[in-house]
N, C-alpha and C positions, 0 to 999 in steps of 0.2 A: 504494500500500500504506500502511496505517495507520502514521503516524510513531511512535505510542506503542508499537506492536508491534515496530517495527524498533529502537527504543531499548531495549526489553526484551531483544531478541535480542542486541544489542551488549553490554549489561551481562552477560548470560549468558556471552557469549564471553570477556569480561574475566575472569570468575570461573574459567572453564575454563582460561584462560591462566595464571592464578595457580597452578592445580594443575599445569599443564605445567611451570612453573618448579620446583615442588617435585619433580616426577617426574624432571626432568633432573638437578638438583643431588644429590638423595638417591641416585638409582640409580647415578650415576657416583662416588659416595663410599661405596658399599656399604651404604647405609641403606635402610630400608623407607619408601616414600613414604606409607604408610597409617597409620603409628604416630607419635605424638608431635606436639606443636604446633610451629608454625614458630618459628625462632629466628634471631638475628643470625648471619651467617656469621663474623663477626669475634670478638665477645665472648661469643657463645653464649646471650645473654639471650633468654628466651621473649618473643615479641611479643604485645602486647595486640591485641584484635580490631580496634581502630581503626587499628592500624599495618599491618593486613593488607588494607586496602581497595585493590583493584587500581588502579594508576596514581595515584589520588588521594592515597594515603598517601605515595607517593614524592614527589609535588609538595609536599605540606604539610610533609614532613620535609626538604625541599630536598635529597633524595638522600643523606641521612646518617642513621646510626643515632642514635636519641634518647639512648642511654646512652653509647656509646663514641665517637660522633661520626665514626666511620670511614665512608667512602663506600659507599653501596649500589650494587652493580653495575648498570650501565646496562641490562643485558640483561633485568632483571625487568620494568620498565614496557614495554620494547619487545616482549617476548614476549607480554605481556598485551594490548598494543594490536594486535599482528598477529593474535592469535587472535580478538580482538573483531571486527576487520575481516573475518576469514575467515567468522565466523558471520553478519555483516551481509551480505556478498556472497552467501553461500549462501542466506540467507532471501529476498533481493531478486531475485537473478538465477540463482544456481547451482542451486537446486532445480528450476527449470524447464529450465535448460540441460541437466542430466543426467537428466532424467526420461523414462522409457519409459512408454508408455500402458498396457502390459499389467500386470494385477494378478498377483502382488504386487510386480512390479519397479518400479511407479510410485513405491513408497515405498522399496524396497530399494536401488535405484540411487543416489538422492540421499543416502541415509544412508551408503552405502558410500563415496562420494567425500568426504563430510564427515569420516569416520574417516580416510581416506587423507590429507586435508589436515592434520588434527591430527598425524598421525604424521610428515608431512613437516616440520612446524614443529619437532618435537622433533629430527629428524635435522639440520635446518639449523643450529639454535642449539647443539645439543650438540657438533657437529663444529667449528663456528665458534669457540666459546668454549673447549672442552676438548680439541679435536682427536680426538674419538672418536665413532664412530657406534655407539650402544648396540645390543647384540645383540637385545634384546627388540623394538626397532623393526623390524629386518629380519625376525624371526620373525613378528611381528604382521602386517607387510605381506604376507608370503608366505601366511600362513594365511587372512587375510581375503580376499585376492585369489583364492585357490584356492576357497574357499567361494562367493564371488561368481560366479566363472566357471562353477562346477558348477551353480549356480542358473540362470544364463543358459542353459546347455545344456539343463537339465531343462525349461525353459519355452520352448524353441525359439528363443531370441533369440541364440544363439551356435552356430555350426557346430563340429563336432569338429575340422575342419581348422584353424579359427581358434585353437582351444585348443592344438593341436599346434604351430602357428606361434609362439604366444606362448611356449611352453616352449622351442622352438628358439632364439628371439631371446634369451631369458634365458640359455641355455647359451652362446650366442655372446658376449654381453656379459660374462658372468662369466668366460669363458675368456680373452677379450681383456685384461680388467683384471687377471686372475691372472698373465698373461704379463708385463704391465707391472710388477706387484708383484714378481715373481721376478727380472726383469732389473734393476730398481732396488734390489733387496734391501730392499724396504719403505721406501726413502727417498723415492721418488717419490709413493707413495700408501700408505695403510694397508690392512690386510686387510679392514677394515670396508667400504671402498669396493668391494672385490671382491664381497663378499656382497650389498651393496646393488645393484650393477649386475646381478647375477643375478636378483634379485627385480624390479628396475626393468623388465627386458625382459619378464618374465612379466606384469607389471602393464599395460604399454602395448601389448604385442603387436607385430604387424607391420603397417605399417612404422614406426609411431610410436616403438617402442622403439629402433630403430636410429638414427632421427633424434635422439631425446633423448640418447642416449649420445654421438653425434658432436658435438652442440651443447655438451654438458657438457665434452667434451674440448677443444673449441676455446675456450670461455670460460675454462676453467682455464689453458690455455696462454697466452692473451692476457694475463690478469691476472698470471700468474706472471712472464712476461717483463717486463710493466710494473713489477712490484715490484722486479725485479732492476735494471732501468734506473734507477729512482728511488732505488735503494739502500735500500729499506725491507725487503728480504729478501736474504740471502746465498744463494749457489748451493746450499749443502747444506741450507738451511732448508726444511722441509716446509710447504707451503701447504695448509690444510684443503680437501679436494676435495668433501666432502659438500654444501656450499652450491651448488656448480656442478652436482652430480648432481641436487639438488632443482630447480634452475633448469631443467636439461635435461628433467627429468620434466614440469614444467609446460608448457614450450614444445612438447615432443613430444605431450603430451596435447591441447593446444588447436590447434596448427598443424602437427602431425606429417605428416598426409596431404598438406596443401598444399605444405609444404616438400619433401617427397619427390618429388612429381610435378613441382614447379617445377624441381627439380634435373635430373631425367631428361629433361624436355621442353626443357631448354636445349641439349641436344646435337643 
């Protein structure tokens, strides 16, 4: 594939990642992500255009505001870089990996998974940094997945039974995480995790959704215990679970079927 094209796609991803940063910060601070120019989080000064170049501005400014000299959060260049890599992977491998041959699904399916990837980036970093899974991400995941699955059924690429199974898996996952939320009184995980698990099951279906949730739970438990042993977290401290749910979603999506049958064949 043309390297110039891939470079262009990567830069486009960096720019989208810059908007993702704005979306996360402003949404969680009750501001509109569509109004007003970007400003320093510390001193409030509006940024010039050359201070808004994804990743590059952070490097040139050495990670500090040009005016107040306070540190710029590490998450800004990381989110931009991750989004750029997402676009690069999607253009070079993902488009073909998720592509169905039937029109219009040959275009709809890759576009759908790119949108899902962007939403997962928002969920991952919003919960990691602020401890919150924004409601709009869950709603968007649910609506986009619903429309996508209905399109698949209309074009004969998805059976009604598979749609029903996906709904059931979502209800099982949401109910399980709701039970954990109630038992721990919200200290073990937030209600945003419950809502995400509900949509996660609907997104992945059977058996991928069950595998993804199990993997998320195991990863979260292992990391949580590790943080307790090393003294980096106290018993009552809450560890953001969103990143593990995102990780479980990706693992379930790519290897869910293989892991499911590998487990049952081991008996």
